[in-house]
N, C-alpha and C positions, 0 to 999 in steps of 0.2 A: 473203560468204556471200548466198546466195540461195533463193528458196522458189520451187516449181515448181507450177502449177495447169493442168489440162488439162480442156479442154470441150469436151462434144460434144452431138447432139441425138439422135440414132438409133447405137446399136450394140449388138451380141451379144457376151454375155459378162460375164465378172466385170471391174467398173471397175478392179481393180489391174492386171489382165492388159492391159485395156485400154492403161491408163496405161503400163506398163512396154513396150508393142508403140510407142507413138507414140515414148516415147524411143529407139527402136531404128530407128523411121523405117516403121513397118508401119501402115497404117491399114486391111487388110483386114475388121476387125470392125467399120468404120463405115459408115453410109451418108449420103450427101450431103443436106443439108437446107438450105434456105432461111434459116431461122434463124440458122443459125452464120453464113453470108456476111454476114447483116445485122449481128449481135453484132461480129463483126471489123469491120467497117465504122464503127459506132458506136464502138467501143474508140479505134480509131484518130483518128476524129473528134473525141473529147472529151482524149483522152490520145495527141496525136501521138507522145511520146516512147517510146511502148510498142513502137513499128515496131522497136526495136533489141531486145528482149526477146521479140519473138512468134514464133511458128511455128506455120504454115509459112512461111517466107521468101519474098518475091517471087520470089528466085532458084529455091528449092523449086518452087514454083506454075509455072515455067516447063517442066518435067518431068511434073507432076501438075497442072495448075488445080482439077482436081475437088477435093483436098483443102482448098483453102477454104472449101469447103462442109461438110466432114466434122469439123473439129477446130480449136481453137485451143489453143497451149500457149504457158503465158508462165512466164517465169522473171524473177522479179521481183527485182531486188538490195533488200536494205534499204530503200535511200534512196527505191525507189517503192512500199512497203509501204503507203503511205498512199494509195493507190489502191483498195487491196482492197474497203472498204466498197463503192465505185461498182461496180466491177467483178461483186461477186457479185449487187448490186441489178439489175445489167442482166444477167445471165446468168439470173435469177429470171424477169425479164420474157420473156425469149425462153424459158423452160422448158427451159433446157440441162441436162444432166446433166454431171458432173466428178468431178475426182478430185485430193488434193492430196497431191502427191510428199514435202512435209515430214510431214504428220500421218500419211500413208497411210492415208487413208480417204477413200469417196466422200461428196461432197455432192450 
């Protein structure tokens, strides 16, 4: 079992629709922002094990490098849910918006 969380800074539209688009690889509703890149870097610096549950993957970025500054999508297994408080704190520091796939609500 896992929980999905998406984070972005600048996006047009309903957060649920943005999230659904990201799940399908559609990033058109989002604009790149340096805060997303910094968030991504700091996540991986603090919790290197997130690399296996984070999108876009390094492979994905070969085709769409701008996506690294558009969004972060985490699919956290139960064993990693202990990171959530720190992840949300970091997202607040970077003023990111987001959506919880499990709760079905924006944050």
